[in-house]
Each structure stands twice: as C-alpha cells, then as structure tokens.
C-alpha positions in Angstrom: -82.0 69.5 92.4 -79.2 67.6 94.2 -80.8 65.9 97.2 -79.7 63.6 99.9 -80.7 60.6 97.9 -78.3 61.6 95.1 -75.5 61.7 97.6 -76.5 58.3 98.9 -76.5 56.8 95.4 -73.1 58.3 94.7 -71.7 56.9 97.9 -73.3 53.5 97.4 -71.6 53.2 94.1 -68.3 54.0 95.7 -68.5 51.1 98.1 -68.2 48.2 95.6 -65.5 50.2 93.8 -63.5 50.4 96.9 -64.1 46.8 97.8 -62.9 45.6 94.4 -59.8 47.8 94.7 -59.1 46.6 98.2 -59.4 42.9 97.3 -57.2 43.4 94.2 -54.3 44.8 96.4 -51.5 42.4 96.8 -48.0 43.1 98.0 -48.4 46.8 97.6 -49.6 46.8 94.0 -52.7 46.2 91.9 -52.4 44.4 88.6 -54.9 44.9 85.8 -55.6 41.1 85.5 -56.2 40.8 89.2 -58.5 43.9 89.2 -60.5 42.5 86.4 -60.9 39.1 87.9 -61.9 40.5 91.3 -64.3 42.8 89.7 -65.9 39.8 87.8 -66.2 37.9 91.1 -67.8 40.8 93.0 -70.2 41.3 90.1 -71.2 37.6 90.3 -71.6 37.9 94.1 -73.9 41.0 93.8 -75.8 39.3 91.0 -76.4 36.2 93.2 -77.5 38.4 96.1 -80.0 40.1 93.7 -81.4 36.8 92.6 -81.9 35.7 96.3 -83.6 38.9 97.0 -85.9 38.5 94.0 -86.8 34.9 95.0 -88.1 36.2 98.3 -90.4 38.8 96.7 -94.1 38.4 96.1 -94.8 37.4 92.4 -96.6 40.7 91.7 -93.7 42.7 93.1 -91.2 40.5 91.3 -92.8 41.3 87.9 -92.6 45.1 88.7 -89.0 44.7 89.7 -88.2 42.7 86.6 -89.6 45.4 84.4 -87.6 48.0 86.2 -84.4 45.9 86.1 -84.8 45.3 82.3 -84.2 49.1 82.0 -87.6 50.2 80.8 -90.7 51.5 82.3 -92.2 52.7 78.9 -95.9 52.1 78.6 -96.6 51.9 82.3 -98.5 54.1 84.5 -97.6 55.7 87.9 -99.0 52.8 89.9 -96.6 50.3 88.3 -93.6 52.4 89.2 -93.9 52.0 92.9 -93.2 48.6 94.6 
C-alpha cells in the first residue's frame, strides 16, 4: 500500500522542517524561542503563498479547494473530489 506518492508526501513534509531548523541555527546552536519564531514566520509565508495560489484559481475550483482545505469532504460525491 506504500506508493511513490506516500514517499513524496513524507519528503515534502521534511523540507519545511529542515528549512525552519536551518533558519533557526545561529552560532552553532538552536534556541527554543528562535525555533518557535522562525516556525511561525515560515507558517505565515506558506499561508500567504496558499492565499496567492487560491486567488489565481477559477471560482468553481476555488470552492472545491476550500471544502478540501476545511478538512471535510463529507456529503460530496466523487466528481467533487477532483479539481
């Protein structure tokens, strides 16, 4: 059941983690406060990128993505799952 897309998703989650850790590194150490603040900044940057991406979508596709991003696809049929 483990396919190539699972490996891709695992690796793609590792990239922001490594970025946060690398940006938190200062003078040979990582402090918890710096790690937290850099993590908040990276989250804000990725959130802004997601908003820009959503604004460039067609309205119909945007509504489908909004349903998916809200964390639920309950009460939908197969046609609504694919963008």
